[in-house]
All heavy atoms as an XYZ file, in Angstrom:
934
protein
N     120.369     48.276    217.057
C     119.435     48.031    218.158
C     118.141     47.438    217.597
O     117.588     46.548    218.157
C     119.200     49.348    218.869
C     118.524     49.163    220.160
S     119.607     48.217    221.280
C     119.220     48.958    222.778
N     117.679     47.939    216.463
C     116.464     47.462    215.835
C     116.623     45.998    215.418
O     115.714     45.200    215.508
C     116.114     48.319    214.617
C     114.804     47.941    213.948
C     113.610     48.257    214.800
O     113.724     48.789    215.906
N     112.447     47.910    214.337
N     117.828     45.616    214.936
C     118.050     44.244    214.492
C     117.959     43.286    215.698
O     117.417     42.189    215.596
C     119.414     44.121    213.861
C     119.656     42.748    213.262
C     121.021     42.643    212.584
O     121.870     43.484    212.764
N     121.165     41.625    211.819
N     118.436     43.690    216.855
C     118.375     42.868    218.065
C     116.927     42.571    218.414
O     116.572     41.470    218.781
C     119.086     43.561    219.175
O     118.894     42.831    220.367
N     116.080     43.572    218.355
C     114.649     43.417    218.629
C     114.026     42.450    217.644
O     113.245     41.613    218.033
C     113.939     44.776    218.580
C     112.458     44.762    218.844
C     112.171     44.247    220.235
C     111.856     46.150    218.686
N     114.400     42.541    216.394
C     113.888     41.657    215.353
C     114.296     40.216    215.604
O     113.511     39.286    215.454
C     114.381     42.102    213.974
O     113.953     41.232    213.014
N     115.549     39.997    216.035
C     116.018     38.641    216.323
C     115.293     38.099    217.535
O     114.876     36.951    217.529
C     117.545     38.648    216.543
C     118.257     38.938    215.193
C     118.012     37.336    217.117
C     119.745     39.195    215.330
N     115.097     38.913    218.559
C     114.378     38.466    219.747
C     112.955     38.090    219.435
O     112.420     37.117    219.929
C     114.423     39.521    220.851
C     115.818     39.659    221.470
O     116.598     38.706    221.420
N     116.097     40.801    222.036
N     112.310     38.906    218.598
C     110.938     38.620    218.218
C     110.875     37.347    217.408
O     109.992     36.510    217.683
C     110.396     39.793    217.352
C     108.993     39.482    216.836
C     108.589     40.465    215.804
N     107.658     41.393    216.334
C     107.257     42.475    215.747
N     107.780     42.814    214.577
N     106.342     43.223    216.303
N     111.800     37.150    216.498
C     111.853     35.920    215.722
C     112.059     34.710    216.634
O     111.385     33.659    216.484
C     112.950     35.993    214.700
O     112.721     37.108    213.829
C     113.000     34.733    213.814
N     112.991     34.851    217.564
C     113.238     33.731    218.496
C     111.992     33.427    219.358
O     111.651     32.252    219.529
C     114.419     34.088    219.389
N     111.350     34.462    219.791
C     110.137     34.238    220.632
C     109.029     33.567    219.809
O     108.358     32.656    220.294
C     109.622     35.609    221.159
N     108.838     34.006    218.584
C     107.824     33.379    217.739
C     108.184     31.915    217.471
O     107.300     31.048    217.439
C     107.664     34.146    216.449
C     107.001     35.516    216.585
C     107.020     36.263    215.238
C     105.577     35.397    217.071
N     109.443     31.647    217.224
C     109.902     30.271    216.976
C     109.639     29.393    218.218
O     109.159     28.252    218.090
C     111.404     30.228    216.641
O     111.639     30.923    215.453
N     109.932     29.897    219.391
C     109.700     29.149    220.630
C     108.194     28.924    220.827
O     107.786     27.810    221.167
C     110.315     29.857    221.833
C     109.897     29.236    223.146
C     111.863     29.869    221.719
N     107.419     29.932    220.556
C     105.949     29.800    220.685
C     105.409     28.740    219.738
O     104.601     27.895    220.108
C     105.264     31.127    220.414
N     105.932     28.746    218.514
C     105.476     27.716    217.550
C     105.904     26.344    217.975
O     105.133     25.395    217.879
C     106.084     28.043    216.174
N     107.103     26.246    218.538
C     107.589     24.931    219.032
C     106.710     24.438    220.193
O     106.385     23.266    220.224
C     109.027     25.086    219.479
C     109.753     23.782    219.895
C     109.743     22.761    218.755
C     111.167     24.075    220.305
N     106.363     25.325    221.091
C     105.527     24.971    222.222
C     104.150     24.468    221.751
O     103.613     23.508    222.301
C     105.342     26.160    223.196
C     104.256     25.920    224.244
C     106.663     26.427    223.914
N     103.639     25.060    220.695
C     102.332     24.630    220.174
C     102.445     23.303    219.452
O     101.554     22.479    219.481
C     101.783     25.675    219.206
C     101.325     26.978    219.851
C     100.963     28.015    218.764
C     100.149     26.752    220.810
N     103.572     23.063    218.794
C     103.740     21.857    217.986
C     104.185     20.669    218.814
O     103.834     19.531    218.520
C     104.739     22.148    216.842
C     105.133     20.875    216.115
C     104.178     23.117    215.866
N     104.945     20.887    219.859
C     105.460     19.796    220.656
C     104.436     18.812    221.123
O     104.626     17.604    221.002
C     106.261     20.318    221.841
C     107.760     20.373    221.615
C     108.473     21.085    222.725
C     108.343     19.051    221.388
N     103.298     19.251    221.726
C     102.316     18.270    222.149
C     101.787     17.429    220.995
O     101.548     16.239    221.119
C     101.190     19.104    222.748
C     101.834     20.397    223.131
C     102.938     20.594    222.140
N     101.626     18.027    219.829
C     101.169     17.264    218.668
C     102.227     16.252    218.227
O     101.889     15.135    217.841
C     100.878     18.199    217.518
C      99.710     19.202    217.714
C      99.624     20.149    216.537
C      98.416     18.434    217.888
N     103.470     16.651    218.288
C     104.545     15.753    217.863
C     104.699     14.579    218.806
O     105.081     13.489    218.385
C     105.830     16.514    217.641
O     106.340     16.959    218.879
N     104.432     14.772    220.057
C     104.546     13.679    221.028
C     103.455     12.628    220.732
O     103.699     11.468    220.767
C     104.416     14.172    222.483
C     104.288     13.075    223.428
C     105.596     15.084    222.801
N     102.247     13.119    220.401
C     101.127     12.220    220.127
C     101.290     11.534    218.795
O     101.030     10.359    218.675
C      99.838     13.012    220.180
C      98.650     12.163    219.729
C      99.585     13.545    221.587
N     101.747     12.262    217.800
C     101.776     11.691    216.447
C     103.122     11.907    215.777
O     103.162     12.298    214.583
C     100.653     12.299    215.621
O     100.853     13.708    215.507
N     104.175     11.636    216.481
C     105.500     11.816    215.921
C     105.685     10.989    214.674
O     106.212     11.458    213.685
C     106.545     11.493    216.957
S     108.244     11.786    216.434
N     105.273      9.754    214.743
C     105.421      8.871    213.579
C     104.661      9.345    212.401
O     105.171      9.384    211.275
C     104.956      7.445    213.965
O     105.030      6.616    212.870
N     103.440      9.772    212.610
C     102.575     10.298    211.489
C     103.202     11.609    210.923
O     103.218     11.763    209.710
C     101.178     10.546    211.962
N     103.679     12.426    211.812
C     104.293     13.693    211.323
C     105.551     13.389    210.531
O     105.764     14.011    209.484
C     104.604     14.590    212.509
N     106.335     12.449    211.007
C     107.581     12.105    210.241
C     107.250     11.516    208.878
O     107.901     11.823    207.916
C     108.434     11.126    211.051
C     109.753     10.824    210.410
C     110.629     12.091    210.235
O     110.765     12.887    211.167
N     111.157     12.273    209.056
N     106.193     10.692    208.830
C     105.791     10.134    207.569
C     105.311     11.220    206.608
O     105.615     11.157    205.418
C     104.698      9.087    207.751
C     105.176      7.758    208.300
C     104.058      6.743    208.412
C     104.636      5.446    208.972
N     103.575      4.410    209.082
N     104.618     12.191    207.129
C     104.123     13.272    206.285
C     105.323     14.122    205.762
O     105.320     14.491    204.603
C     103.194     14.165    207.095
N     106.277     14.353    206.607
C     107.493     15.083    206.170
C     108.232     14.296    205.132
O     108.684     14.831    204.107
C     108.392     15.433    207.390
C     109.733     15.933    206.946
C     107.716     16.450    208.266
N     108.419     13.000    205.367
C     109.100     12.127    204.412
C     108.368     12.114    203.070
O     108.982     12.190    201.999
C     109.221     10.718    204.941
C     110.202     10.596    206.110
O     110.994     11.570    206.335
O     110.164      9.576    206.818
N     107.043     12.020    203.133
C     106.235     12.025    201.925
C     106.426     13.319    201.142
O     106.643     13.343    199.941
C     104.771     11.805    202.254
S     103.680     11.637    200.818
N     106.377     14.445    201.831
C     106.518     15.721    201.236
C     107.901     15.896    200.616
O     108.054     16.394    199.497
C     106.238     16.864    202.207
N     108.930     15.476    201.315
C     110.287     15.516    200.782
C     110.433     14.710    199.553
O     111.080     15.172    198.584
C     111.324     15.139    201.872
C     111.501     16.138    202.954
O     111.160     17.309    202.787
N     111.945     15.679    204.109
N     109.899     13.497    199.590
C     110.006     12.624    198.422
C     109.183     13.184    197.287
O     109.600     13.116    196.093
C     109.578     11.211    198.763
O     110.336     10.744    199.896
C     109.792     10.254    197.577
N     108.043     13.791    197.534
C     107.197     14.423    196.484
C     107.995     15.523    195.808
O     107.922     15.673    194.587
C     105.911     14.942    197.077
N     108.712     16.328    196.605
C     109.551     17.382    196.007
C     110.597     16.743    195.127
O     110.880     17.239    194.019
C     110.169     18.243    197.129
C     111.274     19.169    196.566
C     109.119     19.057    197.825
N     111.218     15.684    195.571
C     112.265     15.001    194.777
C     111.653     14.478    193.483
O     112.269     14.548    192.424
C     112.946     13.887    195.599
C     114.107     13.248    194.838
C     115.180     14.213    194.468
O     115.612     15.043    195.274
N     115.618     14.161    193.241
N     110.469     13.896    193.597
C     109.775     13.371    192.368
C     109.525     14.496    191.376
O     109.737     14.351    190.176
C     108.517     12.605    192.745
C     108.922     11.234    193.361
C     107.606     12.406    191.536
C     107.764     10.469    193.922
N     109.098     15.620    191.901
C     108.846     16.776    190.993
C     110.152     17.210    190.327
O     110.157     17.533    189.130
C     108.259     17.960    191.790
O     106.990     17.590    192.257
N     111.242     17.238    191.111
C     112.558     17.528    190.544
C     112.930     16.515    189.489
O     113.460     16.863    188.407
C     113.628     17.591    191.650
O     113.193     18.596    192.591
C     114.986     17.927    191.087
N     112.701     15.218    189.782
C     113.018     14.145    188.833
C     112.259     14.345    187.534
O     112.802     14.138    186.427
C     112.677     12.794    189.426
C     113.582     12.380    190.589
O     114.635     12.996    190.741
O     113.189     11.473    191.314
N     110.965     14.691    187.635
C     110.146     14.873    186.421
C     110.688     16.029    185.626
O     110.765     15.950    184.389
C     108.679     15.067    186.803
C     107.837     15.542    185.581
C     108.078     13.768    187.322
N     111.094     17.098    186.276
C     111.692     18.244    185.575
C     112.979     17.820    184.861
O     113.261     18.221    183.726
C     111.955     19.391    186.515
N     113.770     16.963    185.533
C     114.985     16.500    184.937
C     114.735     15.562    183.749
O     115.480     15.591    182.755
C     115.853     15.765    185.983
C     116.475     16.734    186.990
C     117.209     16.033    188.107
O     117.044     14.836    188.324
N     117.967     16.816    188.849
N     113.661     14.774    183.864
C     113.283     13.920    182.717
C     112.952     14.810    181.525
O     113.401     14.588    180.381
C     112.077     12.998    183.043
C     111.497     12.375    181.805
C     112.504     11.935    184.035
N     112.157     15.845    181.762
C     111.820     16.803    180.660
C     113.048     17.443    180.062
O     113.192     17.522    178.842
N     113.927     17.869    180.918
C     115.155     18.543    180.443
C     116.011     17.583    179.652
O     116.566     17.916    178.615
C     115.941     19.099    181.620
O     117.113     19.683    181.223
N     116.134     16.353    180.168
C     116.948     15.350    179.497
C     116.369     14.993    178.108
O     117.132     14.815    177.153
C     117.045     14.067    180.369
N     115.070     14.893    177.997
C     114.472     14.585    176.698
C     114.590     15.769    175.735
O     114.700     15.561    174.546
C     113.026     14.110    176.844
C     112.969     12.679    177.261
C     112.564     12.335    178.560
C     113.323     11.658    176.403
C     112.544     10.998    178.965
C     113.304     10.339    176.789
C     112.921     10.005    178.066
O     112.902      8.727    178.466
N     114.555     16.954    176.278
C     114.741     18.144    175.410
C     116.185     18.215    174.868
O     116.435     18.812    173.817
C     114.421     19.420    176.189
C     112.914     19.593    176.332
O     112.133     19.047    175.587
N     112.549     20.336    177.383
N     117.117     17.656    175.624
C     118.532     17.684    175.221
C     119.013     16.305    174.818
O     120.236     16.029    174.918
C     119.388     18.254    176.378
C     119.008     19.656    176.718
O     118.849     20.481    175.839
N     118.856     19.929    178.015
N     118.146     15.414    174.430
C     118.495     14.033    174.132
C     119.513     13.901    173.011
O     120.301     12.950    172.987
C     117.266     13.225    173.784
N     119.543     14.851    172.074
C     120.505     14.740    170.976
C     121.921     14.975    171.471
O     122.869     14.357    170.956
C     120.154     15.742    169.865
C     118.917     15.310    169.153
C     118.683     16.165    167.879
O     119.433     17.107    167.623
N     117.639     15.816    167.142
N     122.080     15.815    172.524
C     123.413     16.032    173.045
C     123.855     14.886    174.016
O     125.043     14.544    174.066
C     123.501     17.348    173.819
C     123.462     18.573    172.939
C     122.045     19.035    172.629
O     121.085     18.510    173.192
N     121.887     19.946    171.695
N     122.926     14.363    174.736
C     123.232     13.322    175.734
C     122.073     12.312    175.808
O     121.215     12.386    176.718
C     123.478     13.966    177.108
C     124.003     12.947    178.141
O     124.226     11.781    177.777
O     124.174     13.355    179.280
N     122.033     11.340    174.898
C     120.932     10.394    174.869
C     120.809      9.559    176.150
O     119.705      9.215    176.567
C     121.272      9.478    173.701
C     122.289     10.186    172.890
C     122.998     11.124    173.808
N     121.894      9.285    176.818
C     121.842      8.450    178.041
C     121.196      9.189    179.211
O     120.647      8.557    180.125
C     123.245      8.001    178.400
N     121.232     10.529    179.193
C     120.682     11.291    180.325
C     119.225     11.057    180.487
O     118.716     11.045    181.645
C     120.973     12.767    180.108
N     118.506     10.886    179.413
C     117.041     10.669    179.491
C     116.741      9.393    180.250
O     115.887      9.343    181.142
C     116.408     10.654    178.086
N     117.435      8.331    179.910
C     117.236      7.053    180.605
C     117.633      7.132    182.056
O     116.913      6.575    182.941
N     118.722      7.828    182.363
C     119.134      8.020    183.739
C     118.149      8.794    184.555
O     117.866      8.449    185.696
C     120.505      8.657    183.791
C     121.625      7.809    183.224
C     122.922      8.594    183.042
O     122.954      9.826    183.098
N     124.000      7.836    182.804
N     117.620      9.854    183.944
C     116.593     10.656    184.655
C     115.353      9.818    184.949
O     114.775      9.930    186.024
C     116.248     11.892    183.817
N     114.959      8.981    184.009
C     113.790      8.156    184.197
C     114.081      7.144    185.301
O     113.209      6.860    186.124
C     113.477      7.445    182.876
C     112.024      7.049    182.665
C     111.032      8.162    182.903
C     111.851      6.504    181.242
N     115.299      6.633    185.393
C     115.634      5.669    186.471
C     115.636      6.341    187.843
O     115.192      5.735    188.802
C     117.027      5.048    186.159
C     117.024      4.095    185.024
C     115.985      2.997    185.148
O     115.830      2.397    186.216
N     115.274      2.755    184.079
N     116.091      7.593    187.919
C     116.050      8.332    189.181
C     114.606      8.515    189.633
O     114.274      8.317    190.800
C     116.723      9.697    189.061
C     118.183      9.659    189.071
N     118.945      9.394    190.157
C     119.063      9.880    188.028
C     120.247      9.419    189.846
N     120.352      9.747    188.552
N     113.745      8.824    188.659
C     112.307      8.979    188.994
C     111.733      7.681    189.507
O     111.031      7.676    190.511
C     111.574      9.469    187.750
C     110.048      9.557    187.859
C     109.622     10.461    189.006
C     109.428     10.032    186.539
N     112.018      6.605    188.837
C     111.515      5.301    189.289
C     112.009      4.949    190.671
O     111.256      4.423    191.491
C     111.924      4.239    188.314
C     111.219      4.260    186.986
C     111.712      3.197    186.021
C     111.053      3.284    184.663
N     111.533      2.231    183.748
N     113.259      5.250    190.981
C     113.846      4.928    192.307
C     113.110      5.745    193.377
O     112.805      5.185    194.441
C     115.322      5.210    192.311
N     112.859      7.017    193.112
C     112.155      7.831    194.115
C     110.717      7.422    194.289
O     110.173      7.467    195.384
C     112.281      9.321    193.771
C     113.647      9.846    194.069
O     114.328      9.308    194.972
O     114.078     10.801    193.402
N     110.067      6.960    193.189
C     108.709      6.457    193.304
C     108.699      5.222    194.171
O     107.833      5.027    195.029
C     108.135      6.117    191.923
C     107.788      7.311    191.114
S     107.344      6.942    189.388
C     106.537      5.348    189.518
N     109.666      4.342    193.965
C     109.759      3.109    194.782
C     109.986      3.443    196.229
O     109.364      2.834    197.108
C     110.896      2.208    194.273
C     110.633      1.580    192.931
O     109.468      1.541    192.494
O     111.611      1.103    192.310
N     110.809      4.424    196.498
C     111.097      4.855    197.871
C     109.796      5.339    198.547
O     109.481      4.967    199.659
C     112.127      5.946    197.857
C     112.501      6.516    199.196
C     113.592      7.572    198.985
C     113.760      8.431    200.232
N     114.724      9.512    199.973
N     109.068      6.152    197.822
C     107.811      6.696    198.366
C     106.801      5.556    198.586
O     106.149      5.522    199.623
C     107.239      7.768    197.450
C     105.922      8.429    197.918
C     106.092      9.081    199.294
C     105.484      9.440    196.904
N     106.732      4.655    197.667
C     105.797      3.528    197.773
C     106.105      2.629    198.962
O     105.198      2.162    199.673
N     107.363      2.405    199.191
C     107.793      1.516    200.294
C     107.509      2.163    201.648
O     107.249      1.493    202.624
C     109.285      1.215    200.222
C     109.649      0.187    199.212
C     111.100     -0.268    199.440
N     112.070      0.837    199.543
C     112.717      1.399    198.500
N     112.494      0.928    197.283
N     113.548      2.375    198.684
N     107.542      3.483    201.692
C     107.411      4.190    202.973
C     105.980      4.694    203.247
O     105.759      5.414    204.217
C     108.374      5.372    203.038
C     109.806      4.919    203.053
O     110.122      3.812    203.569
N     110.672      5.692    202.453
N     105.028      4.289    202.431
C     103.691      4.823    202.630
C     102.643      3.675    202.647
O     102.681      2.798    201.880
C     103.332      5.798    201.494
O     102.001      6.253    201.682
N     101.770      3.881    203.626
C     100.605      2.947    203.714
C      99.309      3.681    203.393
O      98.234      3.162    203.545
C     100.529      2.334    205.123
C     101.706      1.479    205.443
O     102.266      0.827    204.557
N     102.128      1.475    206.709
N      99.450      4.938    202.957
C      98.301      5.783    202.674
C      97.695      5.401    201.304
O      98.392      5.283    200.299
C      98.765      7.244    202.614
C      97.603      8.199    202.452
O      97.237      8.433    201.281
O      97.056      8.675    203.471
N      96.397      5.209    201.281
C      95.691      4.797    200.053
C      95.797      5.823    198.960
O      96.049      5.491    197.812
C      94.188      4.495    200.377
C      93.418      4.189    199.111
C      94.079      3.342    201.401
N      95.692      7.103    199.323
C      95.755      8.162    198.317
C      97.164      8.254    197.721
O      97.331      8.492    196.499
C      95.355      9.507    198.904
C      93.878      9.574    199.259
O      93.079      8.839    198.589
O      93.526     10.272    200.217
N      98.177      8.093    198.565
C      99.567      8.124    198.072
C      99.812      6.955    197.123
O     100.381      7.104    196.064
C     100.572      8.146    199.215
C     102.000      7.973    198.727
C     100.464      9.409    200.056
N      99.297      5.779    197.519
C      99.456      4.582    196.714
C      98.797      4.764    195.358
O      99.369      4.427    194.331
C      98.914      3.357    197.433
O      99.590      3.195    198.667
C      99.065      2.079    196.576
N      97.611      5.334    195.334
C      96.928      5.578    194.066
C      97.701      6.561    193.210
O      97.873      6.354    191.995
C      95.512      6.096    194.305
C      94.733      6.311    193.011
C      93.356      6.932    193.287
C      92.586      7.188    192.010
N      93.279      7.673    190.861
N      98.190      7.633    193.805
C      98.979      8.601    193.075
C     100.255      7.989    192.499
O     100.638      8.296    191.348
C      99.304      9.827    193.950
N     100.904      7.149    193.285
C     102.092      6.472    192.832
C     101.759      5.558    191.617
O     102.479      5.538    190.617
C     102.776      5.665    193.908
C     103.367      6.658    194.933
C     103.887      4.757    193.367
C     103.829      5.968    196.208
N     100.655      4.829    191.743
C     100.238      3.962    190.640
C      99.932      4.732    189.380
O     100.327      4.301    188.271
C      99.015      3.103    191.072
C      99.387      2.048    192.058
O     100.532      1.667    192.218
N      98.376      1.597    192.828
N      99.294      5.899    189.523
C      99.023      6.742    188.370
C     100.327      7.270    187.750
O     100.451      7.273    186.525
C      98.138      7.931    188.771
C      96.742      7.511    189.149
O      96.306      6.355    188.821
O      96.012      8.351    189.777
N     101.261      7.634    188.595
C     102.552      8.129    188.089
C     103.279      6.976    187.377
O     103.903      7.175    186.339
C     103.387      8.684    189.203
C     104.740      9.274    188.799
C     104.596     10.387    187.745
C     105.499      9.803    190.019
N     103.228      5.790    187.952
C     103.873      4.620    187.361
C     103.316      4.340    185.960
O     104.050      4.040    185.034
C     103.738      3.364    188.233
C     104.390      2.148    187.674
C     105.898      2.322    187.587
O     106.561      2.671    188.579
N     106.479      2.087    186.421
N     101.990      4.517    185.810
C     101.382      4.335    184.505
C     101.953      5.318    183.482
O     102.299      4.959    182.362
C      99.838      4.537    184.623
O      99.321      3.534    185.501
C      99.141      4.415    183.258
N     102.119      6.559    183.926
C     102.692      7.577    183.028
C     104.160      7.310    182.717
O     104.620      7.522    181.581
C     102.498      8.967    183.598
C     101.022      9.367    183.770
C     100.220      9.151    182.500
O     100.655      9.512    181.403
N      99.029      8.611    182.621
N     104.890      6.846    183.716
C     106.310      6.524    183.505
C     106.409      5.381    182.478
O     107.237      5.421    181.560
C     107.003      6.130    184.798
C     108.348      5.493    184.577
C     107.168      7.359    185.718
N     105.533      4.391    182.634
C     105.521      3.278    181.663
C     105.198      3.732    180.241
O     105.830      3.238    179.252
C     104.502      2.218    182.108
C     104.914      1.489    183.377
O     106.103      1.569    183.769
O     104.013      0.854    183.991
N     104.315      4.705    180.142
C     103.970      5.254    178.797
C     105.164      6.000    178.186
O     105.440      5.865    176.989
C     102.758      6.189    178.875
C     101.434      5.445    179.097
C     100.308      6.405    179.181
C      98.977      5.681    179.416
N      97.819      6.622    179.517
N     105.837      6.740    179.017
C     107.040      7.453    178.538
C     108.080      6.429    178.107
O     108.687      6.571    177.036
C     107.602      8.406    179.632
C     108.988      8.957    179.257
C     106.622      9.568    179.883
N     108.299      5.437    178.912
C     109.327      4.400    178.620
C     108.934      3.678    177.313
O     109.799      3.423    176.472
C     109.442      3.410    179.751
C     110.547      2.399    179.572
C     111.889      3.079    179.652
O     112.225      3.698    180.645
N     112.723      2.964    178.579
N     107.635      3.385    177.150
C     107.227      2.703    175.950
C     107.455      3.552    174.693
O     107.913      3.079    173.661
C     105.711      2.357    176.058
C     105.190      1.531    174.903
C     103.734      1.159    175.101
C     103.219      0.368    173.907
N     101.791      0.035    174.072
N     107.167      4.850    174.802
C     107.412      5.770    173.696
C     108.905      5.814    173.344
O     109.286      5.771    172.169
C     106.871      7.160    174.024
N     109.719      5.892    174.365
C     111.158      5.944    174.166
C     111.622      4.654    173.516
O     112.419      4.681    172.543
C     111.891      6.178    175.476
C     113.379      6.001    175.344
C     111.592      7.596    176.015
N     111.143      3.522    173.987
C     111.547      2.243    173.424
C     111.145      2.106    171.976
O     111.755      1.388    171.209
C     110.989      1.100    174.238
C     111.575      0.989    175.633
O     112.634      1.605    175.883
O     110.945      0.309    176.502
N     110.080      2.803    171.614
C     109.546      2.772    170.222
C     110.133      3.940    169.384
O     109.646      4.199    168.275
C     108.055      2.873    170.235
O     107.449      1.851    170.944
N     111.147      4.614    169.916
C     111.777      5.734    169.238
C     110.771      6.845    168.917
O     110.861      7.464    167.846
C     112.534      5.290    167.968
C     113.758      4.452    168.348
O     114.400      4.704    169.328
N     113.998      3.449    167.507
N     109.821      7.050    169.779
C     108.868      8.132    169.646
C     109.121      9.214    170.671
O     109.741      8.946    171.721
C     107.423      7.579    169.816
C     107.033      6.591    168.790
C     105.653      5.975    169.094
O     105.087      6.175    170.156
N     105.116      5.239    168.137
N     108.631     10.406    170.414
C     108.777     11.464    171.379
C     107.685     11.302    172.423
O     106.503     11.261    172.110
C     108.632     12.851    170.680
C     108.661     13.965    171.713
C     109.688     13.028    169.612
N     108.060     11.152    173.692
C     107.063     10.952    174.740
C     106.301     12.209    175.063
O     106.822     13.328    174.989
C     107.889     10.486    175.938
C     109.248     11.061    175.716
C     109.422     11.131    174.266
N     105.043     12.044    175.437
C     104.203     13.141    175.943
C     104.447     13.271    177.418
O     104.021     12.406    178.175
C     102.746     12.899    175.614
C     101.846     14.026    176.080
O     102.348     15.049    176.574
O     100.597     13.847    175.965
N     105.144     14.276    177.841
C     105.511     14.420    179.218
C     104.486     15.180    180.060
O     104.575     15.237    181.308
C     106.871     15.118    179.353
C     108.041     14.391    178.697
C     109.317     15.188    178.838
C     108.212     13.000    179.279
N     103.457     15.727    179.441
C     102.412     16.489    180.135
C     101.737     15.615    181.190
O     101.623     16.016    182.375
N     101.202     14.411    180.811
C     100.554     13.601    181.810
C     101.499     13.151    182.926
O     101.076     12.960    184.076
C     100.078     12.380    181.026
C      99.943     12.921    179.631
C     101.015     13.912    179.467
N     102.798     12.999    182.616
C     103.766     12.643    183.631
C     103.851     13.782    184.665
O     103.858     13.528    185.854
C     105.136     12.388    182.975
C     106.258     11.971    183.891
C     106.011     10.579    184.463
C     107.564     12.037    183.154
N     103.917     15.006    184.221
C     103.964     16.143    185.123
C     102.695     16.270    185.957
O     102.761     16.545    187.154
N     101.553     15.998    185.353
C     100.305     16.046    186.077
C     100.227     14.981    187.197
O      99.777     15.269    188.278
C      99.100     15.855    185.115
O      99.033     16.931    184.210
N     100.717     13.782    186.834
C     100.710     12.736    187.833
C     101.677     13.061    188.992
O     101.366     12.772    190.167
C     101.109     11.400    187.193
N     102.826     13.643    188.703
C     103.732     14.052    189.779
C     103.134     15.137    190.610
O     103.307     15.159    191.839
C     105.062     14.549    189.169
N     102.401     16.063    189.982
C     101.701     17.074    190.730
C     100.678     16.513    191.689
O     100.485     17.033    192.811
N     100.030     15.434    191.266
C      99.051     14.779    192.158
C      99.726     14.195    193.398
O      99.181     14.271    194.493
C      98.284     13.690    191.383
C      97.168     13.057    192.176
C      96.118     14.043    192.596
O      95.810     15.034    191.910
N      95.481     13.824    193.758
N     100.946     13.636    193.223
C     101.637     13.138    194.363
C     101.969     14.260    195.341
O     101.804     14.169    196.572
C     102.943     12.380    193.945
C     102.545     11.041    193.327
C     103.884     12.201    195.120
C     103.684     10.187    192.862
N     102.419     15.404    194.775
C     102.722     16.549    195.633
C     101.471     16.997    196.385
O     101.515     17.300    197.582
C     103.216     17.714    194.799
O     104.506     17.396    194.260
N     100.356     16.999    195.699
C      99.075     17.423    196.317
C      98.685     16.471    197.443
O      98.302     16.888    198.517
C      97.993     17.440    195.240
C      96.646     17.934    195.764
C      95.628     17.947    194.628
C      94.257     18.301    195.143
N      93.285     18.240    194.056
N      98.807     15.195    197.209
C      98.427     14.165    198.207
C      99.370     14.240    199.417
O      98.915     14.148    200.527
C      98.431     12.753    197.587
C      98.337     11.675    198.627
C      97.299     12.622    196.568
N     100.639     14.415    199.150
C     101.618     14.411    200.238
C     101.594     15.687    201.070
O     101.941     15.669    202.258
C     103.044     14.198    199.721
S     103.370     12.523    199.222
N     101.209     16.803    200.467
C     101.215     18.063    201.209
C      99.837     18.429    201.710
O      99.715     19.436    202.420
C     101.831     19.193    200.346
O     101.028     19.342    199.173
C     103.294     18.905    199.998
N      98.852     17.663    201.360
C      97.493     17.860    201.872
C      96.856     19.051    201.301
O      95.973     19.633    201.651
């Protein structure tokens, strides 16, 4: 019986939240969708950066994985850049691109890349996209 009350309360709260959000979504559906897309892509970029780090830590076992992880990151950055007209997002993407280029240059020179700035730049995208 207690579980039924909990489900009803949850459903009521969900409906109330939807009623509050619906007028906003009608007015700014496009902006809201862009914000959601930005946030989703920012999460993917953070995941990509983590995969780059993991791939470079395991480069001796699978040297190709590092390059593949970097390519996934670049693809997601391109996706975010194409879908955003926001100045702050564009700046964050440009900063991340600079760090990706530095990592790529280190790899091309057979040096160990410093991934710290790459992670910081990805964090900035998350911050910009999630407000």
